[in-house]
Phi, psi and omega in degrees: 000072187295341181282349175277130184282058179237145177285169175301321176298320177299314180296317179296321180298313179295324177294317181299319180295327180280332181098023176245144183275342182202168174300317180303313178300319180299323183264007189299333183281351175278129181307140185304320186291347178261357180260147180282129181248096183113192180273154173295143180277083186242147173295164180290169180296158176243153175280170181302314181297319181291323178296315179300318176297318182294315179296325175296324177295317178295320180298323181289347177286338178266172177239110179306148183298331183277001175250009177227167179253106189252128172247028177285151177205241177072019180132334178234123192231139184272083177261158176291135179249117180299145182301325184296331177299312178294322177301311183289319179290342178272357177292138184309320186291341177261318185294332185255001182290145177239190183307130189272071181290328179254104184305319186296339180244012183230034185294323179296317181294312179301322180292320180294325174294320177299317180292322179299308183300322178297319177292322178294318181293326179288316183299319185270351182063034177252167189282324185211148178228151178249193176217174175077029169278137181300304181203182184292330182287316180288330175299318178296321177295319177297323180296320179297316178301320181298318182293323179295317182290320183293319184267340186058033177253169186231028181225132186232132178253131177233129176286139180285354175273358174288160179305133177309321182288326176296313182293323178296318179291322178298316179298322177295318177301318186268358189301320185271002180253158183272076180232135178268119179257123180243120176268123182275125176295154176273149170229115181071019179085006179225171182287123182287129186296318183291317176301319178295320178296312184297338184262357189292337188297118177080007180280140172281327184200164166236122180257121179226147178255135184213113355300155183270188186302328181276359182088358183278150177275125181278155179278069189290324181299312181291327177296316180301320180295320184291331179281336187299125178089357181267349184087346178279141177269141172273119175248125185242123173268119187239155176272119184293331178290325180298335182288355172287339184234349178249158179297147178285149185300334177292346183272346178234023166104011178291136178277317181222131175247131180229174180175175177256125182258017183297330183289353183261071172090010175242142179288171178296312171050046179053034173093015179178167000288151178255178183219108178272150174224154179216135179223151187209167172289150188309324182300343182255011186301325184279355179254358183289135176283182177073218182225152178233127179260129180244160178258143180211189172227151183270187181298339180259016180063027174267139181293140175214172185234142181217158171280137186220157178049050183282117186250014181272152183297342178290336187254336180226178181301137185304319183293341179262356183293142175283323183193161174256010180292127182193109182221154175275078176279010190303317184292321181285323177294325178296316179302318179295321183296311180298316183301311180293323178295320179296315182286322182070178182299311184293314180294326179294318179293325179293323177297311180299323177295319179298315180296318179297316179297318177292324177294322179290326175297314181297320184295314177299317182293318180291325180291340177283344179289128181304131179092351182250140179213158174283131181289320184242147187264350188284167176295148183219165180225126175068323181222162185204167182245131175245149177256132177257167180277007180205179183299136183297330180301328184288324177293324179300309183295319182293317183282334176302327180298333181266003180082023179241128172260101192284346183146194184257132178285114186290336182300339174297335186239338183231119190294332182264018187231039180298331182265010186256145183230128178269115182253130182242140183233137176234180179291347180283348179271121176276168175300323180297317178302315182295318177298326178296315180298315180299312182293326179292317183291328177300317178294321181293316181295323181298332182259009181062031173089008181280130184290000000 
């Protein structure tokens, strides 16, 4: 292993400690067909000039998002990011900051996390919020783990209208545990109340997304009523922008609210980095994963910020840890904090209203194309599903040639929706952009999806 910066003597000493005479003996239990026999088949080295030219050629093979018209969504959204957000997050004191283990020298970082938590708690109408969730999907999975611990039950209900990525991460988290996962089928694009009620016996939680993957509003108020008194916790995965015009999850009985905060001041950036958030009722504060920053005063009555209720195995006994999730999401959380502060209550509501109006305009215009229809009749936010007279993938390929990404083909995630397309609209889409999508799809439908 010449790429490891150890001397021959270093390697020999480590092998002696392990009890192996050579690297080959150390790896002998790996089947021969899985081991590399010989050198890797790699091209020769390049000079700096050649490498720069090669990388430029590779970069030119793609199409940057700002040179195409994209209606992709499904959890990551192309919203406008004010320049001041990038300016502040690019300041050295924030850009180079790491995990604030020493409160006395990390006051700026701790304050920014405290402000983020405060904004999330206010936005969700919950009692307390944490920080350092990787993304919305892992935040949902951590909420499920919390519900299992709090209820001491081993059954989890997940709505099939939740994001496929969220459901996949939850399954991965629970794969090694003795937990029964029940996915509730959708009816009319939302979680069926009766099916949810019938499955509640012995359940630790019901995880529902609102608005859901199809952009539809779930019957969360009625679901909360059905869960009341059953011992099962309502876990709601929410779109933070929708909370500018919809009731916060804390107002209708949610025990734990989670979500993806990418839309709050972060670019699409090929799907990352993302920003998970979690908020809960006060009774679950000692079970929250990640970190919580609190405000206090010092001996001179000056305000200060500290890490509190740290439940990671690094801070307490491993067997008592709530979770080992811990990452410095501080920079992305700071972007969300700056973004929300800039827009304020009025601006945030105006943005959500603007996006809703544009999405409904797009839905009406697309549904007017001969052969195209809205798949679901319920109210929606930001995105919606249309049905085409042929596979949605054919429309994707045909429109991509014209530089338009029309949406997500739902058949990738739902077996009976091969002809369905999930279309997302943001404030960056002008009426002309939407009309371009409509006319492009009209032409594709007229040719039956031939590129």
